[in-house]
C-alpha positions in Angstrom: 2.2 11.3 2.0 2.9 13.6 -1.0 5.7 15.3 1.0 7.5 12.0 1.5 6.9 11.1 -2.2 8.5 14.4 -3.2 11.4 13.8 -0.8 12.0 10.4 -2.4 12.1 12.0 -5.8 14.6 14.7 -4.9 16.9 12.8 -2.5 20.0 11.2 -4.1 18.7 11.4 -7.6 15.4 9.6 -7.0 14.4 6.1 -6.3 15.9 3.6 -8.6 13.8 0.5 -7.8 11.2 1.0 -10.5 7.5 1.8 -10.2 6.7 -1.7 -8.9 9.1 -1.8 -6.0 10.2 -5.3 -7.0 12.3 -6.5 -4.1 15.6 -7.4 -6.0 15.6 -3.9 -7.5 14.6 -2.1 -4.3 16.8 -4.0 -1.9 20.0 -2.5 -0.4 22.2 -5.3 -1.9 21.3 -5.2 -5.6 19.3 -2.0 -6.0 19.1 1.5 -4.7 20.3 1.7 -1.1 19.6 5.3 -0.3 16.9 7.0 1.8 14.8 7.6 -1.3 13.4 4.1 -1.1 12.5 4.5 2.5 10.7 7.7 1.8 8.7 6.1 -0.9 7.7 3.1 1.2 6.7 5.4 4.1 4.7 7.5 1.6 2.9 4.4 0.4 2.2 3.4 4.0 0.6 6.7 4.8 -1.4 6.7 1.6 -2.6 3.2 2.4 -3.7 4.1 5.9 -5.7 7.1 4.5 -7.3 4.8 2.0 -8.3 2.4 4.7 -9.8 5.2 6.8 -11.7 6.7 3.9 -13.0 3.2 2.9 -14.2 2.6 6.4 -16.0 5.9 6.3 -17.6 5.3 2.9 -18.6 1.7 3.8 -20.2 2.6 7.1 -22.0 5.6 5.5 -23.2 3.3 2.6 -24.6 0.8 5.1 -26.2 3.2 7.6 -27.6 6.0 5.4 -29.8 3.9 3.1 -33.5 4.0 3.7 -34.5 1.2 6.0 -37.4 0.0 3.9 -35.3 -0.5 0.8 -33.4 -3.7 0.4 -29.9 -3.7 -1.0 -31.0 -4.6 -4.5 -32.9 -1.4 -4.7 -29.9 0.8 -3.9 -28.7 2.9 -6.9 -25.8 1.4 -8.8 -23.4 4.2 -8.0 -23.9 3.8 -4.3 -23.5 0.1 -4.6 -20.3 0.5 -6.5 -18.9 2.8 -3.8 -19.8 0.2 -1.2 -18.2 -2.7 -3.1 -15.0 -0.7 -3.9 -14.7 0.4 -0.2 -15.1 -3.2 0.9 -12.4 -4.4 -1.5 -10.0 -1.6 -0.4 -10.6 -2.6 3.2 -9.6 -6.2 2.3 -6.6 -5.3 0.1 -4.8 -2.5 1.8 -3.6 -4.4 4.9 -2.0 -7.0 2.6 -0.2 -4.2 0.8 0.9 -2.7 4.1 2.2 -6.0 5.3 4.3 -6.4 2.1 5.6 -2.9 2.4 6.5 -3.5 6.0 8.5 -6.6 5.1 10.3 -4.7 2.3 11.1 -1.9 4.8 12.5 -4.4 7.3 14.5 -6.0 4.5 16.0 -2.7 3.6 16.8 -1.5 7.1 17.0 -4.4 9.6 18.7 -7.1 7.5 15.7 -9.5 7.4 15.5 -11.9 4.5 11.8 -12.0 3.4 12.7 -11.3 -0.2 16.4 -12.0 -0.3 17.1 -15.3 -2.1 20.6 -15.7 -0.4 18.9 -15.7 3.0 16.2 -18.3 1.8 13.7 -15.6 1.1 11.5 -15.5 -2.0 11.2 -12.4 -4.2 8.0 -13.8 -5.7 6.3 -13.4 -2.3 6.1 -9.7 -2.9 
């Protein structure tokens, strides 16, 4: 993930779409059309996949390794916060991956998810 991030920083002067990857700025038509954007999107995909796998690991460990006689309200606050954060990451990361996949197909395969001229909506991102 970090290798692809560094590739996006050093190829063609870096990625010019901003830190939010807002679709009009990161599209091929109005924004930066080089490979740096693709490297950045693939880097975020790999980072998201590793976050999902780590969250599944933490959440399953949190659920299985507690003492069986203790109810969930007796679990320490730090352990509960790790469990809740893992659960929220498991819910949020696939949505981010879907948006990044739509952005990648907009950049490379001429789809119009975020292109207003093709009846897309940039606010969908």
